[in-house]
C-alpha positions in Angstrom: 5.7 21.4 -8.7 3.2 24.0 -8.6 3.9 25.1 -5.2 7.8 25.3 -5.8 7.0 27.6 -9.1 4.8 29.9 -7.0 7.5 30.2 -4.2 10.1 30.9 -6.8 7.7 33.7 -8.5 7.0 35.2 -5.0 11.0 35.3 -4.4 11.5 37.1 -7.7 8.8 39.5 -7.0 10.2 40.2 -3.4 13.6 40.8 -4.7 12.4 43.3 -7.5 13.4 40.9 -10.5 9.9 40.9 -11.7 7.2 43.9 -11.5 3.8 41.9 -11.2 3.2 38.8 -9.0 3.4 35.9 -11.3 2.5 33.7 -8.4 -1.1 33.8 -8.8 -0.6 32.6 -12.4 0.5 29.3 -11.6 -2.6 27.1 -12.0 -3.9 24.9 -8.8 -4.3 21.4 -10.0 -6.6 19.4 -8.2 -5.0 16.5 -6.7 -7.0 13.7 -4.7 -5.3 12.1 -1.7 -5.9 8.6 -2.4 -5.4 8.8 -6.2 -2.2 6.8 -6.0 -3.4 3.9 -3.8 -3.5 0.6 -5.8 -7.0 -0.5 -6.6 -6.3 -4.3 -5.7 -6.4 -7.5 -7.9 -9.7 -8.3 -9.9 -11.8 -11.5 -8.9 -9.8 -13.5 -12.0 -6.3 -12.5 -10.6 -7.3 -13.3 -7.1 -8.6 -16.7 -8.3 -5.3 -17.2 -10.2 -3.1 -16.3 -7.5 -5.0 -18.8 -5.4 -4.7 -21.6 -7.8 -0.9 -21.0 -8.1 -0.3 -21.9 -4.5 1.2 -25.5 -4.1 -0.9 -26.7 -1.1 1.1 -30.1 -0.7 3.6 -28.4 1.5 3.4 -26.8 4.7 4.5 -23.5 3.4 2.0 -23.5 0.6 -0.7 -24.6 2.9 0.1 -21.4 5.0 0.7 -19.2 2.2 -2.8 -20.5 0.9 -4.5 -19.5 4.4 -2.8 -16.2 4.3 -4.0 -15.3 0.9 -7.8 -16.6 1.7 -7.7 -14.2 4.5 -6.4 -11.5 2.6 -8.8 -11.8 -0.3 -12.0 -13.4 1.3 -12.2 -11.4 4.2 -10.3 -8.2 3.4 -7.8 -8.8 6.2 -4.8 -6.2 6.0 -1.3 -7.6 5.4 0.0 -6.1 8.7 -3.0 -8.0 10.4 -1.5 -11.2 9.1 2.2 -10.2 9.9 0.7 -9.6 13.5 -0.9 -12.9 13.6 2.2 -14.9 12.4 4.6 -13.1 15.0 1.7 -14.2 17.7 1.4 -18.0 16.8 5.3 -18.0 16.1 5.9 -19.4 19.0 3.1 -22.1 19.3 4.1 -25.8 19.2 4.0 -27.7 16.1 1.4 -30.4 15.7 2.5 -33.6 17.3 5.3 -31.9 19.8 4.9 -33.0 23.2 3.2 -29.8 25.3 4.4 -29.3 28.8 
C-alpha cells in the first residue's frame, strides 16, 4: 500500500498537481519476509492429531506413519508426496512378485 501511495504522489508531483514531493512523507513500514509463515502445531496439538488417527485400517496406518514422519523428523509435505509417488508402484504385501 505504501508503495502505491508513493507512486501516486510522484505521479501527482510530476504532473504538477502538487508543488512539494509528498512521496517522502509516506512512512516506510518494516515488513519481515517470513512473518506470515505458519508457526506449526504445539506438542499438544500434534499428539492430539496422532491420537485421532484410526490405525485399524490400512489408510489409517499409512496416515499415522506420514504424520509421524512430519512431526517427529520434520519431513516436509513435498518429501512425503514424492515418497508416496515413488512407492505407488510397489506390490502389495502378499502379491506374487515376478
